N, C-alpha and C positions, 0 to 999 in steps of 0.2 A: 565853660558853657554857662550862659546866663540862665537865671531862673525862668524867664519868659520862654526861652528856647526849650528848656526841659519840659515845661508845662505844655508847650505846643507839640513837642514830640510825643509826650505821654498821651495827649488827647488824640493825636492822629493814630497812634498805635492802638488805643482802645477802640476808636471808631472803626478802624479797619477790621479788627477782630470781631466786633459786633456785626458789621456788615456781612462777614463770612458766615457767622452763625445765623443771621437773618435769612440769608440765601440757602442755608443748609440747616434748618431747624432740628433735623434728626441728631445733630451733634449734641444737643442738650440732653438727649436720652442717656448718654454715658454717665454724666454726673448725677442724673436723677436715679438711675439704677444703682450707682455707687452708694448714694445716700440711703436709699431704701434697703440695700443689702446690709449696710452697716447697722441700721436701726434694727432690722429683723434678727440678724445673726448675733450681734453683740447683746441685744436685749434678751434674746433667748438664752444666750450663753451665761451672762451674769445673773439673770433672773433664776435660771435653773440651779446654778451653783449656790446662790444665796439661800434658796429654799431648802436645798438638800443639806448644806453644811452650816447654815445660819451664821455666815461670816459677817463681821461688823466692818463694812466698807469705810465707815467714817474715820477709823483709826489707822488706816493703811499708811498714811504718810508719816506717822509718828511711831507706830509699833507694829511692823509687818513681819509675819512669820514666813517660813519658806513656802508653804502652800499658797499663801497670799501673793508672794513674789512670783511664783509660777503662774498663777492666775493672771496677774498683771502683765506678765510677759506674753501670755496667750492673747490678752487684749491688744497689746502692741502688734503682735504678729498678725492677727486677723485684720486689724485696722490698716496696717501698711499693705497687706496683700490685696485687700479689696480696692483700696484707693489706687494703687499702682496698676492693678489689673485693668481697671476701667480707663485709667489715664493712658496706658499703652494703647488700648483700643482707640481712644480719641486722637492720640498723636498719629497713629497709623491712618485713621480716617482723614485727618487734616492733610496729611502728606498726599494722599490720593486725590483730594480736592485740589491741592496746589498743582498737581500734575495733570489736572483736567479730566479726572475720572469721576464717575458717579460712585457713591459710597452707600452702603447699607449697614444697618445695625449688626446684622448677622456676620457680615464680612469683617467688621471691626472686632467683634467678640471672638470670631474664629482665629483671627490673627493673635489676639491676646492669649487664647488657649494654646496656640502653637508655641508661645513663649512662657508657658506656665511654670516650667521648671526653674528658669532663671528668675522669674518674678517671685517665686516662693523663696529662693535663696536670698534674694534681695530683702524680702520681708524679714527673714531671720536675722540678717545683718543689721537692718535698720532697727528692729525690735531690741536687739542686743545693745546697740549704741544708745537707744532711748532709755533702756533700763539702767545702764551704767550711769548715764548723766542724771537720771532721776534719783538714783541711789546716792550718788556723790552729793547732789544738791540737797538732799534730805539731811545728810550728816554734816555738811559743811557749815561754817559760819558765814557771816555776811560777805566777807571777802571771797570766800570759796564760792558762794552763790553767784556773785558777779562774774567770777572767772568762768563758771559753768555756763552762764548765759552767753558770754563771749564765745566760748567753744561751740555752743549750740548754733550761734549765728554763723560761725566759720563753716560748720558742718553743712548748714542749709545752703550757703553760697557754693561750697565745693560740690555739692550733689545736685546743683540746679539742673544740669543736663542729664541726670541719670536716667530719667524715663525714656527719652528718645535713644539714648545710648543702649539701654537694655533692649529696646524695641528693634533697633536696626543694626547693632554691632554685636558680633558673636563674642561677647566678653563675659567673664565672671563678675559677680557683684563688686568685689574689691577692685578688679581691673576697671569696671565701669566708673567707680568713684574716682580713680586716678585719671581716667580719660576725661571725665566731666571737669575735674580740677584743672587738667591741662588745657582744656578749651577756655576756661575762665582766664587762666594765666597768660596763655599764648596769644589769644585773640584780642582780649579787651583789658587785661590787667587783673587785679585781684579783688576788686569790690564793685558791687552793682551800683550804678548811678541812680540818683534820686529821681530821674525822669521817667521811671516806670509809673505809668499813670492810672493803673487800675484802682488804686486807693481813692483817686478823685471820683471815679464813677461810683464806687461803693459809698463814699461820703454823700455825694449828691443823691444817690438812691435812698440812703437812710433819711435824709432830709425830706425828700418827697413823700416817702412812706409815712414818716412821722406826721406830716401836715395832713395827709389824706386820712390816716387812721384817726387822728384827733377830730377832724371834721365829722367823720362817720360816727365816731363814738359820741360826739356832742349832739348830732342831729338825730341819730337813730337810737343807739344804746352803747354803753361803754364796752360791753362784751363783744359787740359786732366790730367795734374799732380794734380791740385787742386781737380778735381772730383774723381780721383782714390784715393787720400789721404783721402778725406772725407768718401768715401765708406769703405775704409780699416779701418779707425778709428771706424766706426760703427760696422764692423764685429769684430774687436778686442774687443771692449767693450762688445759685445754680448757674445763672447766666455769666457772672463774673468768673467763676471757676472754669467754665468752658472756654471763655474768651482768653483767659490766662494760658490755658493749655494750648489753644490754637496759636497764640503768639509764640509760645515755647517751641512748637513744631516749626513755625516759620523761621525763628532764629537758628534752629538746628539745621534746617534746610539751607539757609543762607551761608552758614559756616562751611557746609560741604559743597557749595556752588551748585545747588540743586534748586528747582523751582520753589518759590515761597509766596506765590499768589500775588495779591495786590499790595503787599507791604512795601513800604519805602526802604530802599537800601540804606539811606541816610539815617532813618529812624532805627533800623536794626544795628547799624554801626554805633549809634549813640546810646545803645542800651546799657553799656558798661563804661566805666572810666578807663580810658587808655593809660598805660604806663607813661 
């Protein structure tokens, strides 16, 4: 596949995702609430522990004790749980939209709540893997660090479809990883193609934000430009995150021969490199 074709597919994929979000702006509420929940819960969690125990967080990566490891595990656990909880709600809501139904925030959250057991189990598994990789990376030399990075990339690719699998298939977390990996291997091969185009939108967004923030800072006040830029970056990441999850839902629907909205079948097929 040529570079121009990959860029064209990526652009079409991104534009389709954005159109769906434009027509259903309530989908943006899921990543917004996810981010707010992470900020409030994790901020309170770490702030409270730091005040009570006066832990030195700066030395964690070099000299961590068991209490600090447990606290870091708790961070991973809460982080994965919140993100997956709201992503499951978003994937479900996107599925309902593809099928021609109206969707509400409450309906999406209620569905996620109905899957809370398996979401928590997945958070434990993901936190454990994250802790193991972080620990090995901390202790390993340069070659070991490179190997861990590669393992992390393989893990990310293998678990690409875990969220919709957890949402719609009655599987345990380990079985969900195997199922996600099987989808990657059987349908498209073993690596994601470079034509996934959300990075292009993010890059263009950063460029536009930088220009506008600079102009505002120059004309009005530097602080105004910084504040505007910060808020714009948060909005950009919220939109891109929602768009990526909508596309994930469409790809999963396509795999199972179910409705996938306005997405092109050719673009969905070109998402991965075939064997």
